Structures are given as C-alpha cells and as structure tokens.
N, C-alpha and C positions, 0 to 999 in steps of 0.2 A: 621524590613525590611527583615532580613535573614529568619524569620519564614514565611513571605508572599512569598518570593522567593521559599522556599522549598515546600510550598503548591502548588504554580503554576507549578513547575517542576514535582511534583508528579501527579498533575492533568493531565498535558500534557502527561506524560508517560502512564497513564491509558487510555487516549483517543487514543493514538497511538497503544497501545496493543489491544484495541478493534477493530482496523482496520486491524490487522494482524490475519491471520488464519493459522492453521496447515493443512498439507496435509490431504485429505479425501480419504479413500479407501472404495469402495462399492462392495457388493456382488450382482451380477446380476443373477437373476433366473426368467426369463420371464415365463408367463403362458398363455395358450389359453383356451377358452371355445368353443368347436366345437360341433355342432349338429350332432348326429349320422346319418350315411349314409352308404350305401353298395357299394360305388364307387369302393373300392379296395378289395372287397371280393374275396378271393382266390389268392391274389397277395402279394408278399413281397416288402418291401421298405427299402432302405438304405439312411440315412440322415447324412449329414456332415455340420458342421458350419465352416465358414472361416472368420477370423478376418482380414479385410482389412483397419483398422483404421490407419490413418497416425500418426506417433509419438506414445508415450507411454501413453497419458492421454486423458481424456474426456474434459478437460478445466480447468478453475480456478475460484475460488470463489471471486477473486479480493482482494482488500485491498491494503494497502501500500506495503506489501511484496507479491504481486500477484504470483511471481514465486514460492513461497513456499506454496501456498494454492491450489495446483493442486488436481484435482479429478481423481483418477485412479481406475482400476479394481483390485479386491482382489481375483478373482477366474477365472476359465477357461471359458471365454465367448463362445468359440466355442462349448464346451460340453453342456453348459446351453441352447444355442439356439437349438442344436440338440435334447436335451431331450424334450423341449417344442414342437418342430415340430413332433417328434415321437408320442407324446400324441395326437396331433391334427390328424395326419394321421391314428392312431389306431382307432379314433372315426369314421373314414371313412372306417373301416374294413380292413385296410392294416395290414400286419404282419411285424413288424420291424425286421431287420436282421443287423448283424454287418459288413458284406461285401457283395458286389454284389447286388442282389435284382432285381426284375422285373422293379422296378422304382428306379432311383437314384435322390436324391435331394441334391443340394448344396445351402446353405444360406450364401451369401456373405454380411457381415456386413460392409457397406461402410461409415456409419456415426453413431456415438453415442456421443452426446455432451451435456455438462452441463457447460455453460461458462458465466461469467459476461462480458457484452460488454464494460462496463466501469471499468477498472481495479482498480480504486481508490475507487469507491462506490460499495457496495455489495447488494444493495436492488433490483437490476434487474439481472435476469438470463435468458438467452435464452437456450433452450434445443431442441434436435432433435434426431431422429433415422431413418436410411434408410437401407433397405435390398434389395438386388437383389436376387431373387429366381430363380434357374435354375433347371428345372425338365426334366429328360430324360427318355423316354419310347420307346423301340424298334426303336431306330435311330431317333426319333423325339424329338425336344427340345422346351420347353416353357420357356420364360423369363418373370418374373413379377417384377416390381419395386414398393416397398411399403415404404411410409414415414409417419412420424408423427412429429409434432413440437409443442413446447409450449413456453410460456413466463411466468415466475414466477416473481411476485412483492412482496417483503417481507419488513417488517419494520426492521427486524433484520436478521443477517446471518442465513441461514438454518442449521439445525443440520445434522450430518452424516446420521441419520435415514431418515430425510426428503429428502435429496439428493438421497438416495438409493431407497426410495419409488417412487420418481418422475422418476428416470431412469428406474426402473422396469416397471412402468406403460407405459412409452413411448415405450420400446422395446416390451412389451406384446401387446400393441395396434397395433404396426407395424406388428408383426407376425400374429395377428388376421386378419388383412386386407387380407392376403394371403388366408386364409380359407373362406373369404367372397367373393373372386374373382370368379365370374361366369365363366370367361374365363379359369381359372385353372381347374375348375370342368369339363367344356366342353372338354378341352384338354385331361384330364384323361379318361373321358368316351369314347371319340373318339378313343384313342389309346390302350386301354386295351381290 
C-alpha cells in the first residue's frame, strides 16, 4: 500500500510540475521588407520607438503557477522598433539621422501581448501587437494605427524559441502594415 501511495504521489507531482512554467524572456527584433521607392530622396529622417506597454510583461503562459510563467522582454524594444523602421524608410531613399531630421517619426508600441486566456490550461494563447505611428513633416502630422493579432493552439506548452518567433512575426507584420499604407505614402509625397 505504501508503494502504491508513493507512486501516486510521485505521479501527481510530475503532472503538477508539467503544468508549471518558468518565466520566459524573449528578444524582439522585428524586420520589414519594403519595396524600393524614391519618396524620401534628398531628405533626412529621425525615428524613435516608444514603449507604452502597461506593466512589465507581455502576458503569461498559464499553468498552475501562472504568476511565475510571465513572458517578458529581454532587450530594448524601443531601439529594435527604430532599427526596423530606419531600414524601411531607407528603402524609400530617406537618410537616417540620430537627431532632428526633415521627417520625424515616433512609433508608439501600445500593445504587445502573448497571453493564455485560461490561466490553468496552456494549450491556447492569444497574441497581438499594436503601434501608433506619428509622422511629422514641416508642421504637418500623420497618425496611423496598425495592429495584428493571432491565436495559437498547441498540444503542449510552446518553447521560448516558439514564443519569440511568434512575437517577432506579430511585431514585424504590424510595422510592415505602415509601409503598405497608401495614406502614409501620399502624406509624405504631399509634404516633402
């Protein structure tokens, strides 16, 4: 009987441990693919990222100890966004500068989430990214809001690498939407 009890206790401990997750830190480095254009030929551009995420994390992978399975950033998200945007604008023939610039761009990150809606089970994860882009040229300002969302359904808890890939894809797709926005292109052509 003692042997059976020991086996049951050990089995229960293994099951509970499987439901508990460690914190996950992800490196976010979005990328954009922008078709070459001469919109900004002869003009300089200054880009700044701004992290407006509430709290310190992106969400939780859930599990019995959901509070200890938080997903957090492992790098400077503001610089990562700015780097991706500089690459995109350089494809439009802008010359990136560290201050000032004929065009100033602020990318406000208002949402970046990777969260299990049911804290006990970890097979469902809702994710999303939202950016408000503010572009200023000669006293005129353009505002663009871009969002991407996703729902992951897994049989097992995603690895750190899988979480990182998903978050990077979300943020990349969101930044990409800005460069596909004809209103932004028209605004730049009109004011430069």
